[in-house]
C-alpha positions as CSV (number, residue, x, y, z in Angstrom):
1,M,-0.1,0.2,0.0
2,T,2.2,2.9,-1.3
3,K,0.8,6.6,-0.1
4,S,-1.6,8.0,-2.4
5,A,-4.1,11.0,-2.7
6,A,-7.6,11.3,-1.1
7,A,-9.7,13.7,-2.8
8,R,-10.0,16.7,0.0
9,P,-13.7,18.2,-0.8
10,G,-12.9,21.7,-2.9
11,S,-9.5,21.4,-3.1
12,S,-6.7,19.5,-5.2
13,P,-5.9,15.9,-4.0
14,V,-3.9,15.7,-0.8
15,R,-0.9,13.1,-0.5
16,R,-2.2,10.2,1.7
17,A,-0.1,9.5,4.6
18,A,-0.5,5.7,4.8
19,A,0.9,3.6,7.4
20,V,0.0,0.7,9.4
21,A,0.7,-1.9,11.5
22,G,-0.1,-1.5,12.1
23,A,-2.3,3.1,14.6
24,A,-4.0,5.3,17.4
25,V,-7.6,4.8,18.8
26,L,-5.7,3.3,21.8
27,A,-3.0,5.8,21.7
28,G,-1.6,6.2,25.2
29,T,-2.5,3.0,26.7
30,A,-0.3,0.6,28.4
31,A,2.0,-1.6,26.4
32,V,1.0,-5.2,25.9
33,C,2.9,-8.2,26.4
34,A,4.2,-7.9,30.0
35,P,4.2,-10.8,32.3
36,G,0.8,-11.3,33.7
37,V,-1.2,-9.2,31.1
38,A,-4.8,-10.1,31.0
39,Y,-6.6,-10.9,28.0
40,S,-10.2,-11.7,26.8
41,A,-12.0,-14.5,28.2
42,P,-12.3,-17.5,25.9
43,G,-15.6,-18.2,24.0
44,V,-16.3,-14.1,24.3
45,A,-17.1,-13.0,20.7
46,H,-15.3,-10.0,19.7
47,P,-16.6,-8.6,16.4
48,A,-14.1,-6.1,14.7
49,P,-14.7,-2.3,15.1
50,R,-15.3,0.1,12.6
51,V,-12.4,2.6,13.8
52,T,-12.1,6.3,13.0
53,A,-9.4,8.4,13.4
54,A,-12.0,10.9,14.9
55,T,-11.2,9.6,18.3
56,A,-7.5,9.2,17.9
57,T,-6.7,12.9,18.7
58,D,-4.1,12.0,21.4
59,F,-0.8,13.1,19.9
60,G,1.1,12.3,22.9
61,D,3.2,9.3,21.1
62,C,4.6,11.9,18.5
63,P,8.1,11.1,18.5
64,T,11.2,14.0,18.7
65,L,12.1,15.1,15.1
66,P,15.8,15.0,13.6
67,G,17.8,17.8,14.1
68,G,17.7,20.8,11.6
69,V,14.1,19.9,10.0
70,D,11.6,22.5,9.5
71,P,8.5,21.7,12.1
72,S,6.0,23.1,10.1
73,R,6.7,20.5,7.3
74,W,6.9,17.7,9.2
75,R,3.7,16.1,10.6
76,C,2.9,13.5,13.3
77,E,0.1,10.9,12.0
78,V,-1.6,8.5,14.2
79,H,-3.0,5.5,12.3
80,T,-5.9,3.3,13.7
81,A,-6.8,-0.1,12.3
82,A,-9.3,-2.8,12.8
83,P,-7.6,-6.1,11.7
84,R,-8.6,-9.1,10.5
85,L,-5.6,-11.7,10.6
86,T,-5.4,-15.2,8.9
87,L,-2.1,-16.9,9.9
88,G,-1.3,-20.4,9.5
89,G,-4.4,-22.2,10.3
90,V,-6.4,-19.5,12.5
91,T,-8.3,-16.5,11.5
92,V,-8.9,-13.9,14.2
93,S,-10.6,-10.2,14.4
94,L,-7.7,-8.3,16.2
95,A,-8.2,-5.7,18.5
96,P,-7.5,-2.2,17.1
97,I,-3.8,-1.4,16.5
98,T,-2.7,2.1,16.8
99,M,0.5,3.4,15.2
100,T,2.0,6.8,15.6
101,H,4.8,8.2,13.5
102,A,6.4,11.5,12.1
103,E,7.3,12.2,8.3
104,G,8.6,15.1,6.4
105,P,11.6,16.3,4.4
106,M,15.3,16.2,5.6
107,P,17.4,18.9,5.3
108,D,19.0,17.5,2.2
109,G,15.6,17.4,0.6
110,S,15.2,13.4,1.0
111,D,12.1,11.8,2.8
112,G,12.5,11.3,6.4
113,Q,10.5,9.2,8.9
114,V,10.6,8.7,12.5
115,W,8.8,5.8,14.5
116,G,6.7,6.8,17.5
117,A,4.8,3.9,19.1
118,M,2.3,1.0,18.7
119,H,-0.7,-0.1,21.0
120,S,-2.8,-3.1,20.8
121,S,-4.7,-5.3,23.5
122,P,-4.4,-9.5,23.4
123,T,-7.2,-11.1,21.7
124,A,-8.6,-14.7,22.5
125,L,-8.0,-17.5,20.0
126,P,-11.5,-19.8,19.9
127,G,-10.8,-23.0,21.1
128,G,-7.4,-21.9,23.3
129,L,-4.6,-24.2,23.0
130,T,-6.5,-27.4,22.0
131,G,-8.5,-25.7,19.0
132,T,-11.6,-27.3,20.5
133,P,-14.6,-26.5,22.6
134,A,-12.6,-27.8,25.7
135,G,-10.2,-24.7,25.3
136,D,-12.9,-22.4,25.6
137,R,-14.5,-23.8,28.4
138,T,-11.4,-24.5,30.6
139,A,-9.6,-21.2,31.5
140,V,-6.2,-22.8,32.1
141,L,-6.3,-23.8,28.8
142,G,-6.9,-20.4,27.2
143,L,-4.7,-18.7,24.4
144,A,-4.5,-15.1,23.2
145,I,-2.7,-13.5,20.4
146,A,-1.4,-10.0,20.8
147,P,0.4,-7.9,17.9
148,E,3.7,-6.0,18.9
149,Y,6.0,-3.9,16.7
150,G,8.7,-5.7,14.8
151,G,11.2,-3.1,14.5
152,R,10.5,-2.2,10.8
153,S,8.7,0.4,8.9
154,D,8.3,2.7,5.8
155,F,5.2,4.2,5.8
156,Y,5.8,6.0,2.3
157,T,5.7,2.5,0.9
158,G,3.5,0.6,3.1
159,R,6.0,-1.9,4.3
160,F,5.9,-2.7,8.1
161,S,6.8,-6.0,10.5
162,L,4.9,-7.3,13.3
163,R,5.4,-9.9,15.9
164,F,2.6,-11.6,17.8
165,R,3.3,-12.7,21.5
166,L,1.3,-15.7,22.6
167,L,-0.3,-15.4,25.8
168,G,-2.0,-17.9,28.3
169,P,-1.8,-19.4,31.8
170,L,0.4,-22.5,30.7
171,V,2.2,-20.3,27.7
172,P,5.7,-19.7,28.7
173,H,6.6,-15.7,29.0
174,G,8.0,-14.6,25.5
175,C,6.5,-17.4,23.4
176,T,6.0,-15.4,20.2
177,I,5.2,-16.1,16.6
178,G,8.4,-14.2,14.6
179,A,10.8,-14.4,17.7
180,G,13.7,-14.4,15.5
181,D,12.7,-12.7,12.4
182,P,9.3,-10.7,12.4
183,V,6.4,-11.1,9.9
184,D,7.1,-8.7,7.2
185,F,4.0,-6.9,5.6
186,Q,3.7,-5.0,2.4
187,L,0.1,-3.5,2.2
188,K,-2.0,-2.7,-0.8
189,R,-4.7,-0.5,-1.1
190,S,-8.2,-2.1,-1.6
191,G,-9.9,0.8,-2.8
192,P,-10.1,4.8,-2.9
193,S,-9.2,6.7,0.3
194,R,-11.8,9.0,1.7
195,W,-11.8,12.3,3.4
196,V,-14.2,11.9,6.5
197,S,-13.6,15.5,8.1
198,Q,-11.6,18.5,7.4
199,D,-11.1,19.7,11.0
200,P,-9.7,17.3,12.6
201,P,-8.7,15.8,9.3
202,V,-9.8,12.1,9.0
203,I,-9.1,10.0,6.0
204,E,-10.3,6.4,6.1
205,F,-8.9,3.7,3.7
206,S,-9.1,-0.2,3.5
207,A,-5.7,-2.4,2.8
208,Y,-4.6,-5.7,2.8
209,D,-1.7,-8.3,2.4
210,D,-2.0,-11.9,1.1
211,T,1.7,-12.6,0.1
212,F,3.3,-12.6,3.4
213,A,4.9,-15.8,5.0
214,A,4.1,-17.0,8.5
215,P,6.9,-18.3,10.6
216,A,6.6,-20.7,13.4
217,A,6.5,-19.7,17.1
218,G,9.8,-19.6,19.3
219,H,10.4,-19.4,22.6
220,C,7.5,-21.4,23.8
221,G,9.4,-24.0,25.6
222,P,8.0,-27.6,25.8
223,L,4.7,-26.2,24.0
224,T,6.5,-25.0,21.1
225,A,5.9,-28.2,18.8
226,A,2.4,-28.4,20.2
227,L,1.5,-24.9,19.5
228,N,2.9,-24.9,15.9
229,R,0.9,-27.8,15.1
230,R,-2.4,-26.1,16.6
231,L,-1.7,-23.0,14.7
232,G,-0.6,-24.4,11.4
233,L,2.8,-22.6,11.7
234,P,5.0,-22.1,9.9
235,A,2.7,-21.5,6.9
236,A,4.3,-19.9,3.7
237,Q,0.9,-19.5,2.0
238,G,-2.9,-18.8,2.4
239,N,-1.8,-15.9,5.2
240,R,-4.1,-12.3,5.0
241,L,-3.8,-9.4,6.9
242,S,-6.9,-6.9,6.0
243,Y,-8.4,-4.1,7.9
244,D,-10.5,-0.9,7.5
245,A,-8.3,1.8,8.8
246,S,-8.0,5.4,9.1
247,Y,-5.6,8.7,10.1
248,T,-5.5,11.8,11.3
249,F,-2.6,14.1,11.6
250,K,-0.9,17.7,12.6
251,T,2.3,19.2,11.7
252,Y,4.6,19.8,14.6
253,D,4.1,23.8,14.7
254,Q,0.5,22.9,15.6
255,L,1.4,20.7,18.6
256,P,0.7,21.9,22.2
257,A,4.0,23.5,23.3
258,D,4.7,20.6,25.6
259,H,4.5,18.5,22.9
260,D,7.4,20.4,20.8
261,K,9.8,18.0,20.0
262,E,11.6,19.3,17.0
263,Q,15.0,19.6,18.3
264,K,16.9,16.6,17.7
265,G,17.2,13.0,18.7
266,G,14.4,11.2,16.8
267,N,15.3,7.6,15.7
268,L,14.7,7.3,12.1
269,S,12.4,4.5,10.8
270,R,14.1,1.8,9.2
């Protein structure tokens, strides 16, 4: 999903700041995957919400900008998405993902990006550890999945990476799909983007990737082999990430004084 324009009513098309990974209806919430993190109870239905950046007005995760750039030409973008994931033999509607990043021209005129933050929540996998009704009825057999930022992103081209933490009473801490190399996504647009609001700016779009490979789970101790059989991993084909998404933005000269981070020290996205 490369960046493209959404028609702004009454004006020329505006470059759409794409993103992902992964976004920010939950911006400012605690990061997931700490030991003992709570997750949704097995057997509880969680329909995928229609998220909109109209509620994503918290710019608290906007990163510090590189030195020497013009804050009025850099913008902090808050992206929200309601993902549906098919990974190996499992399909699940994930809790909303939020991602924040900054982008704009570097002093030499090249495109620059700085990673901000990602937030989400664990989502219970139907069937739990066993993949059967028993896994839903017995709390100790519960199994949940939580996406984490994988350390790579390029919001100009729609490339980003995620890892997927596995959680449950019997699952060792650190058990993760993509524990070594993360899952790499190349998002493609599934339709035109649409301006929902001018003030604040809100743009909706849909995207997907059905070409990525799903690695095996690792760091799962004695459950490693059983979990990979349960989840159908690794899987070179048949995987898909799709979601309805939206984003909002502010240029750095519009951010409150206590978020004026244009001096230096930002980590450029990789």
